[in-house]
N, C-alpha and C positions, 0 to 999 in steps of 0.2 A: 081480414085477419087481426088480430091483439097481435102487440109483440111483447116479447119475453121484457122484464123489468127483474134483475138483479140486485138484491142487496148482499152485503156480509157481514157479519158477526160477528164478534170475537169471543170466545166463551173459557171462562175461570171456570173449572172441577178439577178433581185429584184424577180422575181419569176416565175416560172416552162412554164408556158403560154408564156411568151415573149421568154425563152430559147427556147420553142419549134417552134417559129413562126419565129426567126432567124435563124435558123438552118432548117426547111426549104425552107426557100429563100434561103440560103446559098447553098445548097445541091440539090435543084433542087427537094426533095420527101414533100410527104404527110404523116403526123406522126397519127396515130390513137391512142386516148385517148385512157386507160385501166386501169385496178383497180388491185391490188394486196397487202395482206399484206405483202409477202415476200419482194417485191419491195418499202414498206414504203407508201403507197396508189395510190392514183394518178400516171401512168407514160403514157410518150410518147413509141411507137414503128411504126418501121417500119419497114417491111420485102418481100424484094420479089423473095420470094419463090424460094429460091435454094441457090441464092448466097447470098445475106445481109441481116444482123439485125440488128437494130439500135433502142435504146434504150436509152431514155433518162428517169432521175429518179433522186429522192430526195436524199442527200447520207446522211439525219440523218431522222431518223424517230420518230416523236414527243408525237406516243403512248407508243412503246417500249421504246424509249428514249438510242436508239442505230445506230452508224454510219454502213452504209454500207462499207463504207472503209477510218476508223477512222483516218489512215495513209496522208489522201487527207484530213484533217477536215478545210481545208480552203476554198474547194469548198463547196457551197451548193446544187450545180447538179453535176450530170456525168452523159457522154456520152459514151456509149459501143456502139464499131464497129465491128463487127463479119462479114468476109468477106473471100467466098473464090477467088474471084477476087483482082488483085494489084490495089491496093487504093490509090497509094500514090500521086493523085491528090486529094484525100479528104482528105490526112492528108496535104497537101499544104495549101487548101482551108481551113483549120478549124487553120491551125500555123497561120494564115494572122489574124484573129481576136485576137484582144487584151484581148476578157474576155473568150476565151476558151483557154486550157491548154494541152498538150499532157503530160499524167501522166506514163502510161506503153504500 
């Protein structure tokens, strides 16, 4: 069984909804809106059952006043991509965007 590989991207956008819309178009996916106090309130998730999971969330939680990834506090939104497939193409698509940066 293949292991998941997870990458983290920083996303600069004026709001979470706009960031989700841009990513949906670029990646050809449809996010579902969710809510979780663990993820700082509203967040977007794409899951294609067994291969990929993509989560777009706020980096700073204004309720708890905590960063999800404090070392990347320059980015208001975080994009986690966990995949079993080779997603070099996805990374290339995202790297071409000036407001999205591969963090790790």
